[in-house]
N, C-alpha and C positions, 0 to 999 in steps of 0.2 A: 415378460423379461424376451421370449422371441421376435416381439416389433421392436423392441431395439433393436436389434443388429439386424433389420433393413435397413437400419441409417448410418448406422454403424458395424463396423468389421469384428469388434472385438470391445471386451466388458474396457479394458486399458484404453482405447480409443474414445470411448462414453464418463469415462472419467475424466478423461485428456479435454473434453468440451465444456462439460459441467467449471470445472478451473478458467479456463478459459471467459466462460463470460462470465464466472467471481472476476477475474482480473479486470472485464470489459468495465462492469459497473464498479469499479473500483476507482480505475481510469476515471470515468466518469464523470464519477461525484469529485473525484478532487479536479476536475480541470471546471466542471460547473461555479464548484465553491472563489477556484482564484481570480476566475476571468476576468471578473472587472479590480481586481485591484492590479495597484501599479506594479509594475513590473519595478525591480528592483530596491521596494519598500521591506522594510522589517516588517511593515500591514499583512504582504502577503505570505511572507513566514510561518507569520506564525496564522496566516487561515490554513495555510494547506497539514500545518500539524493540529490544528483542532477540525478539519474536514477528516482529517484521520481517524483524527480519536471518532469525531463522534457517525466516523461510514462502518467503524470496529464496532462502536451502541447498536445501531438502528440496524447495522444488519451482523446479528450473529457468527449467519451460518455460514454466510457469506469470507467470515473473514478466517473461521475453521476451519474452511474448504482452503484458506492461499495460505495459510501463515502452518495446521498443526500437521505433522508427520505422514507420509502417504505411508503404508502399504509396502512389504521391498523395503525400507528403510529410507533413511536422508534422503532426501533428494540435496544435486553440485548446484552451487551459485546459478550456474549456469543453463542449468532450468525449468529453474523458476522464471513462468512466462512475465511477471512484473517488474519486470527489469526498467522496462520506462519509463513505471509510476514512481520508484527508487526518487530511479535520471529529474523527474519533475521536478519533487522535494530538491536535490541537489541546486536543479536549476534556477530554482529562489534561493536556491542559499548560494548560490556562486554572485545571481547578480546582487544581490544587497553587499556584499561581501565586492563589491564592479564598483558599484554609487554609495559605498563610502556609512553603512545602515550599518557592518557587524564588520566587526572587527578584517581588521588581515590577516585570517587562519587562511589554511588548508580548506578547502571545499569539504571534502572528502574527511579529512580529521571532524570539521563539524558540521556535515551531514550524517553522516554514523553517528555520531553521538547524540543529536539530535532524534535522528529518528528513528533510534533506540529511548531513546526516557519517552515517547507517546504509541513507542507498541508498547514500555515494557506496561504505562496507565492503561492503555483497554487488557493487555495479560490482567492486571491486578481490577481492574473495575468490572469482566466476567464471570472473576475465580472467587469476588468476596460479598457479600451481603450487601443490599446498598440499604438495611435501615440501618 
């Protein structure tokens, strides 16, 4: 373990870097998936939701790092480094609302509703026996 401290000043700094790396992989996966899908389309909203689910199932260790509580209690929302990823989800929904692909509703409410659905699907699929 001593070699780690040549690169990181503390255990917490090492953990923060592992979390940051997981968020980067998550972000890169989402953007790669939606890049070619037309902005403002409902298809892009579906695609980012499917990419979220696929990421959670194909990268379960990263997913757990991102969303399981850390030692010392739950994190505050502002401490979660994946805020830009939630913003990408919201951007797809906001664009779809602006284009008329989704009914004019509160984008925050629609984002929270859809994000909790895809998050819940991943949690259930990870927790259940697939056979």
